[in-house]
C-alpha positions, 0 to 999 in steps of 0.5 A, a space after each residue: 500499500 503506497 504511503 503518504 509522501 512527507 518532506 522527510 522522504 526526500 532521504 530516500 531519494 537517489 540522484 543519478 548524474 554525470 554519464 560517461 561513455 567509453 570511445 567504443 561504446 562498450 561500457 558507461 559510467 555514472 555518479 550515483 548519490 544517496 543519503 546517509 543517515 548516521 548519528 550525526 546529520 544526514 549526508 550525501 555519499 557518491 559512488 560511481 556505477 559501471 555498466 556493460 552496455 551490450 550485456 545490459 548489466 551494471 552496478 557499484 564500481 567504486 566505494 569507500 570514499 566520501 563523494 566520487 565524481 566525474 568518471 571519464 574513460 580513457 580512449 583505450 577503454 582500459 581505465 576509468 579516471 575520476 575525482 574523489 573526496 576522501 573526507 568532507 574537508 579534503 580537496 577532489 583528487 584524481 584517481 585511476 581504476 582499471 575497467 576490468 576491475 581492481 583498486 582505484 589509485 590516487 595519481 594527485 596530491 595537489 593542496 588545491 585539488 583537481 577541478 577538472 580533466 580530460 584525457 589525451 587520445 593515447 591514453 597516456 597523458 591526462 591534462 588537468 586544471 588545478 590551483 596548485 599548491 594554492 590553499 584556502 586557509 585563512 591567512 589575515 585580512 584579504 585585500 580585494 582588487 577584482 569587482 568579481 571577488 566571490 561566487 555563490 557555492 564558493 565564497 571568496 574566490 582565489 587570489 590567483 587563477 588555476 593553471 593547466 597541467 599535464 599528468 603522465 599516467 604511468 610515472 604520475 609525473 605532473 608538468 605545468 603547461 600553462 598559467 593564464 591570467 584569468 580562470 581556465 574552464 571547459 578543457 577539450 583535447 583536439 582529436 589528433 592530440 596536437 592541441 588543447 582548447 579551453 575557455 578564458 577571459 582575456 581581461 578582467 572586464 570579461 572576467 567580471 562579466 562572465 564572458 570568455 574566449 575559446 583558447 587553443 594551447 598548441 601542445 608541441 610549441 607551447 604557444 596559446 592564441 585566441 580562436 573566438 574574435 569576441 568574448 561570449 558566455 561560452 560552455 559545451 565545446 567540441 572539436 571536429 573530428 577532423 579538427 576542421 573547426 569547433 562547435 560551442 554553446 552560447 546565447 545567440 545574441 552575444 550581447 544579451 546572455 538572456 537570449 536562447 542558448 544556440 549551438 554554433 560552428 566555427 570553422 578553423 580560421 574563420 572569424 565568423 561562426 554559424 548559428 545552426 539551432 536558430 531561435 531554439 535552445 540547445 541545451 536543457 534548462 527545464 527545472 527540477 528539485 531532485 538532481 545532485 551533482 554535474 549535468 553535462 550537455 556537451 554537443 557531440 559529433 555523430 560524424 563530420 556533418 552532424 552534431 547531437 545536442 539536447 533540444 529543449 522546447 516547450 518544457 520538454 528537453 529531448 536528444 536531437 541532431 542538427 547538420 552543418 547546414 541547420 537541418 534539425 532532427 528530434 530523436 523524440 518528443 517525450 514528455 520528459 527532461 532529459 538532463 545530461 547526456 554522454 555519447 560514444 561511437 554508436 550508443 548514447 547514455 543519459 540521465 532522463 526524468 519526468 513529472 512522476 519519475 525521478 532521474 535514471 540512467 538510460 541507453 539510446 541507440 540512434 533511431 531506437 527507444 531508451 533502455 533503462 540502465 538504472 532503477 535506483 529510485 524504483 523503491 521510491 516510486 512504488 512506496 508512494 502515490 505520484 499523480 501525474 500533472 495535467 497540462 499544458 493548460 492555456 490561461 485563456 485563449 492566448 494566455 500563458 501555459 501551466 500545469 496543475 498537479 492535483 492531489 489524490 484527496 483534496 483538502 476540504 477548502 480545495 486549496 491551491 499552491 502557485 509556484 513561480 520558477 527561478 531564472 528567470 531564464 529557466 522553465 517549468 515543464 516536464 522535470 521532477 519536483 518532489 516539493 510538488 508532490 509533497 504539496 499534492 500529498 497534503 491536499 493542495 493543488 499544485 499549479 505551475 507555468 511559463 510566464 514571459 521571460 522564461 526559456 524554451 520558447 524563443 527569443 522574443 519570449 525570454 527578453 520581453 521582460 528586460 527593463 520591465 520586470 513586474 509587468 507582463 511577467 506579473 501578468 502571466 503569473 496572475 493570469 494562470 492564478 486566476 484561471 486555476 482558481 476559476 476552475 476549482 470554484 472561484 474566489 472562495 478557493 485560497 491560493 498561495 503563492 511561492 517561488 525562489 530566486 526570481 520566483 522569490 522576486 515575483 512573490 515579493 513584487 505580487 503581495 505588494 500589488 495585490 491581497 488575493 493570495 491567502 499566504 505566500 512563502 518567499 524563497 532566496 528572494 530579491 526585494 531591492 535591485 539597487 542594493 542587489 547590484 553591489 551585493 550579489 555575485 552576479 549584481 552588476 552585470 545581471 542587473 544591468 542586462 536584466 533591469 537595464 540600469 545601474 543605481 546611480 544613473 537609472 535609480 528610478 528605473 532600477 527602483 520602479 521594478 523592486 518590490 520593496 517600493 510597494 511593501 507598505 501595501 503587504 497584507 498577505 501572511 508571508 514566510 521569508 526563507 533565506 540562506 546565510 551563505 547565499 551570494 546569489 541573492 544575499 541575505 540582506 535582501 530578506 532582512 531588508 523585506 523582513 524589517 520593512 514588513 515588521 515595521 509596517 505591521 500589516 502583514 504577519 511574517 517570519 524569517 527562517 535563516 539557514 546557516 552554512 547554506 548557499 543559494 542551491 538549498 532546495 536542490 543540494 542543501 544539506 538533506 536535513 535542512 532541505 527537509 526542514 525548509 519543506 516542512 516550513 512551507 507546509 507549516 505556513 500554508 496550513 497555518 494561513 489557509 483558514 
């Protein structure tokens, strides 16, 4: 008999991430994370699973450490390299293990640990990114000279950037190849082994706004040169099999990172890249709260004319391929979210979830149906009632689309909870949300949709809110709420509101403009763009791009889009949830909102602060704190539902 889903059932979930596949497609690997409950606080433990794809069998391959991540097969297929954290207070180090079995061997001992790595085609060398001997041990006051000096999830950034090293697999000797002026990322080795590609800024100004160039390190001469003529928001590098060019992911408008992420191809020696995917999002951005770890979506060359990528349209993400002429062929149109993938010679492994199924690892052959390789959440789904959402539903003839997850046993008052996604350039759709199912298990109908500003609906949809937050996007959220309430009995039905990050901004904004919500929970929110500009790790470039101004020359423009401007109107009971180490939406935003609400005194309010947590609390925070967050939301809605 299925049991009622509760917040602490989060502890029973497993998380599959970071798939890898051998070059010959015989073997695959992935990270599987479970939550361990001991005498202390519950914690995550990640091991690697190995699969023999022809036989369709697999299971745990590593054990005994705190966290094993980033599995990568040697081109020969004889070894699997991975990063491992032996204890919570240590840095990731590189390990090697024979794929035929045996003990994992640690091959680096770098004080700063290893950030990422890539195999040479000869399987004898590994290139890695590391800050080497740098230590984050406190040594007195920190002198700050860079504008971008902190990052959510990392805290204060290093004084010096990481470098690129070459490790000899047999001797384990380490050689420094290149020390860039700014952080290198996205390491890729050319198929012929002659050069190394990576991304990195060429100036402090570029680094501060998250823009980088593709750079090429010639392994023969040691010389480094730029590949892209202008800085871009780059990721997902993939070198053409012949070396004739390089594919990459970047916003389709280089001056506007709010535009859809496109797949580009830049021929060698050319200064003009081709956009292959048009107005389509060429990487996944479907929301979900039951993922842990890395979810790569690096385009893969199927042959010299076709690239495999993740097509994100209207809340779905499914694999597709595109030719160098821009002809897109979808591999399927499942009501699902493909969250990551890796491809070999003839097969693809990917992580996939649906609204009723947490993520699992699947095997796909081109043109074939997916075959499940894992069933790590089978017991969880069998133990609980997970209803299928209805939708998409249009809020009016041309209104925004939304879904509603109806409970098995509705509350007597038939109450609704309206959820607003973060970003804002992400989207709701066919991802798995444990939070939604917990609310439904308590009797609430959960309503969630895609107001203007989100991704997967094209450039105009995504960019229409720039410089006018709280206008058409707020109209869309209200249209969804009112349409859903009308279907469940009209104004007598209580409607609660919640959202995080941008969704927290929208929650704050709406309770200042209307009293039609019975209660609200605002999470990791924004209330004042003027102070956000100087306190967030992305404050200047995000505010200038999204709100179209800065505090000194466009004061009124930023103030006009700040919820705190309307705080005196708030009468809706509101719970404020915020993490104390959130550098993306700093806790000063919650403190301002809470202080103003308490001083004005029109609305019941409470602030719940989570220590030692950042912006990702709801997705990867310490498990007991994630449970406490879910319990607080339920308690607030229940307390103010009558």
